[in-house]
Structures are given as C-alpha cells and as structure tokens.
N, C-alpha and C positions, 0 to 999 in steps of 0.2 A: 518723298522730299525733292523742293527743286533745287539746281544749283546755285549756289552763290556767288556772288560777284566779287572779284577783288578789291579788298578794302584799299582805298587811295592814301590812308594815312590819318585822315580822320575819323573819329568814333563812327562805327557803323549806324548807330543810330541817326546819325545826321541825314545818311542816305535812306531813313526811312524803314530800316530792317528791326529785327525784334530786338529790344532794350537789354531783353536776359542775355543776348548773346554778346553782349556790347559790355555792358557792365558789371562789375564787381569788385568787392571790398578788398582792394589790394593789401593795407594794413591799418593799424588803430595806432592814432600819432597824438602826441599831448602838445599843449598851448603853455608854453613856460609864463612867470610873470610879468614878462616883456613884451607878451604876445606872439614869442616867435615859435617856429615848430621847423622839425627837420624831415624832410621826405627821405624814407630810407634808401640808402647807396645802391640798390640791385633796383628799386624802383627808377632812383633818379637816369641809371644806365639803361635800361630795357627802353626809357623815354628819350633819351638823346638829351636829358636835361643836364646842362655844365653849369659851372660858376659864370654870373653874367646873362645865362637865358632868360629870357622875357615870357613871363606867364601873365595872362589875362586872368582876371577874378571874375567869375559871374556866380549871381545867386538867384534864388527865386523864392517868391513870398508865398507865404498860406496863411490866410486869415490876420494879416498885418505882421506877420512875423517871419523872418528870415529861417526857413527850413531846410533848403539845400545849398552848399556852396562847390563850386568846382573849379579848376583850373585848367586853362587852354593854353597851350606854346602859343605864342602871339603870332608866329608865322602859320600855324595852321587855321588861327581865328580868321586873318585874313585871307587867307584860300576860299574859307566859308563863306564871309561875306563877298567875294568878288563870286563865287559861283550861285549867289541867290541875287545879286545885285548886276553882275554883268550882264543879263541876257534884259533886264526892265533897261539898265544905261544904254543900250545898244538899240533898243526899239525907240526910246525916246530923242536919242541922237540922229 
C-alpha cells in the first residue's frame, strides 16, 4: 500500500484518490412538506456547519434526471475553484 497524502480539508476525491475512501452514507434524512430537511447535529458539528454557514448545492444528471445532490461548504468550493483556475489564470496573465 502506498502512503496517503494528508487531506487539506476538501474531500479526497477532489484530489483524485479512491472515492470509496472518501464518500460514505452519514445518515438518512427526510424532507418535510415545505421542502426543508435537518442535518443531524453530530454531522453539523463534525463538518463545522453553524447557523449562517453557506452551503453550495451541486447536482449530477443521468438520463435527463437529477440522480445525485451534494452539499459543499462555500469556502471549500471557493478553494477548489481557485486550485483549478488559479494556474490557468496565471498562464493567461
């Protein structure tokens, strides 16, 4: 087995590692009649999500239907975008 690189905060799948090592079912939640859902307290605490935290909603389509929905902390998304676009922008400028 090779050594694993320390994760810098974003999900390891973003760095190209094995998806099975990164993703897991944390809980099953329900959506109420108003479309609201509750993230379990333990998950919010582990993820550092507090009242007022910003989350980006990303979705994937398969055969014209949304099959997957994920939440990404906004600051993590910003860092991922900077990591991807930063080198490209530097080259352009």
